[in-house]
C-alpha positions as CSV (number, residue, x, y, z in Angstrom):
1,M,160.5,123.6,180.9
2,E,163.2,125.4,178.9
3,S,161.0,125.7,175.8
4,I,158.2,127.2,177.9
5,L,160.5,129.8,179.4
6,A,162.0,130.6,176.0
7,E,158.4,131.1,174.6
8,C,157.6,133.4,177.5
9,E,160.8,135.4,176.9
10,K,160.0,135.7,173.2
11,A,156.5,137.0,174.1
12,D,158.0,139.5,176.5
13,Q,160.4,140.8,173.9
14,G,157.6,141.1,171.4
15,E,155.5,143.2,173.8
16,A,158.4,145.4,174.9
17,D,157.3,148.3,172.8
18,Q,153.7,148.1,173.9
19,P,152.4,149.9,177.0
20,S,151.7,147.8,180.1
21,L,148.2,146.4,180.6
22,V,148.7,147.1,184.3
23,R,148.0,150.7,185.1
24,V,149.3,152.1,188.4
25,S,148.0,155.5,189.3
26,E,150.7,158.2,189.3
27,E,150.1,158.8,193.0
28,L,151.0,155.2,193.8
29,K,154.2,155.3,191.7
30,D,155.5,158.1,193.9
31,Q,156.6,156.3,197.1
32,E,156.9,159.5,199.1
33,A,153.4,160.7,198.2
34,L,152.1,157.2,199.1
35,K,153.9,157.3,202.5
36,A,152.5,160.8,203.2
37,R,149.0,159.7,202.4
38,V,149.3,156.7,204.7
39,R,150.7,158.9,207.5
40,H,147.8,161.3,207.0
41,V,145.2,158.5,207.3
42,L,147.0,157.1,210.4
43,E,147.0,160.6,212.0
44,G,143.3,160.9,211.4
45,L,142.6,157.4,212.9
46,N,144.6,158.3,216.0
47,A,142.9,161.7,216.4
48,E,139.5,160.2,216.1
49,G,140.4,157.1,218.2
50,K,139.0,154.8,215.5
51,P,140.5,151.4,214.7
52,S,139.9,151.7,210.9
53,T,138.4,154.0,208.2
54,N,137.3,153.8,204.6
55,T,139.3,156.3,202.7
56,T,137.0,155.9,199.6
57,D,133.8,156.6,201.5
58,P,134.5,157.9,205.1
59,D,130.8,158.3,205.9
60,C,130.1,154.5,205.6
61,T,130.3,152.0,208.4
62,R,131.5,148.5,208.8
63,I,128.5,146.2,208.3
64,H,128.7,142.7,209.7
65,G,126.6,140.2,207.8
66,R,126.4,136.5,206.8
67,Q,129.1,137.1,204.1
68,G,131.5,138.8,206.6
69,S,132.3,142.4,207.2
70,H,132.1,145.0,204.5
71,A,131.6,148.8,204.0
72,G,128.0,149.9,203.8
73,Y,124.9,151.6,205.2
74,H,121.7,150.5,206.8
75,A,118.4,151.3,205.1
76,Q,115.4,152.2,207.3
77,T,111.8,152.1,206.2
78,V,108.6,152.9,208.1
79,V,105.4,151.5,206.5
80,D,101.8,152.4,207.2
81,E,100.2,149.0,207.9
82,K,96.7,150.2,207.0
83,H,97.5,151.2,203.5
84,G,100.8,149.5,202.9
85,L,102.6,152.7,202.0
86,I,106.1,153.8,202.8
87,V,105.7,156.7,205.2
88,H,109.4,157.4,205.7
89,S,112.7,156.0,204.5
90,D,116.3,156.8,205.5
91,V,119.8,155.5,205.0
92,V,122.1,155.6,208.1
93,N,125.7,154.7,208.8
94,D,125.0,152.9,212.1
95,N,126.2,149.3,212.2
96,N,122.8,148.0,213.6
97,D,119.2,149.2,214.1
98,L,119.4,149.6,217.9
99,D,119.4,153.5,217.9
100,Q,117.0,154.0,215.0
101,F,113.5,153.3,216.4
102,A,112.7,156.7,217.9
103,D,114.3,158.6,215.1
104,Q,112.5,156.7,212.4
105,I,109.1,156.9,214.2
106,E,109.6,160.6,214.8
107,Q,110.3,161.2,211.1
108,A,107.2,159.1,210.1
109,N,105.1,161.1,212.5
110,E,106.3,164.4,210.8
111,T,105.4,163.0,207.4
112,L,101.9,162.0,208.7
113,E,101.5,165.2,210.6
114,Q,100.3,163.2,213.6
115,N,101.5,160.5,215.9
116,C,100.9,156.9,214.8
117,P,98.9,155.0,217.4
118,V,101.1,151.8,217.3
119,A,104.8,151.3,216.3
120,C,106.1,147.8,215.7
121,A,109.6,146.6,214.9
122,D,111.8,143.5,215.2
123,A,114.1,142.7,218.1
124,G,117.0,144.4,216.3
125,Y,115.4,147.7,217.5
126,A,115.2,146.6,221.2
127,N,117.0,149.5,222.8
128,Y,114.8,150.3,225.8
129,D,115.9,153.9,226.1
130,K,114.8,154.5,222.5
131,L,111.6,152.5,222.9
132,E,110.7,154.5,226.1
133,K,111.1,157.8,224.2
134,V,108.4,156.6,221.7
135,D,106.2,155.2,224.5
136,E,106.2,158.5,226.3
137,Q,104.5,160.1,223.3
138,G,101.5,157.9,223.9
139,I,102.4,155.5,221.1
140,K,101.9,151.8,221.8
141,V,105.3,150.1,221.2
142,V,105.5,146.5,220.1
143,V,109.1,145.3,219.9
144,P,110.1,141.8,221.2
145,P,113.2,141.7,223.5
146,K,116.3,140.2,221.9
147,K,116.2,137.1,224.0
148,Q,112.6,136.3,223.0
149,A,113.4,136.7,219.4
150,S,116.5,134.4,219.6
151,D,115.9,130.7,218.9
152,N,119.1,129.7,220.6
153,E,118.6,127.3,223.5
154,P,120.4,128.3,226.7
155,K,123.6,126.5,227.3
156,P,124.2,124.6,230.5
157,F,126.0,127.5,232.3
158,D,124.0,130.4,230.9
159,K,122.4,132.7,233.4
160,E,119.0,132.0,231.8
161,N,119.3,128.3,232.5
162,P,118.0,127.4,235.9
């Protein structure tokens, strides 16, 4: 053990004149500047009533996926079934698709310069207020309810279980 420690000490002395491989930004070296930055972020969180923020990309949202939570965006795409062409695409900072259906169909209709006759989506878009907004335009809406799309069996004390 002593010979290993002596070898490490010798290596440290040999590297004493060389710059460190670890680079710390000047901002982080200054403790007062770091404290001020943290205070500023906390004040912003308190003012907005948010539990967290991404100081690198404040426009992103927290995405929950199979690999855990991470910063990101949701991509939205509307496709013309007849021709298989992308009619509209968008990137949003919502955590899920619930509020996107009406907005995405509206944008697709603007691109097409007419209302599409039918709009389909998966159960992730099943926000009935948004679906109704599209239905009121005379567009047939095909979106399964979340419960229908779930393959989870009801548990003994679930409301759905008679």
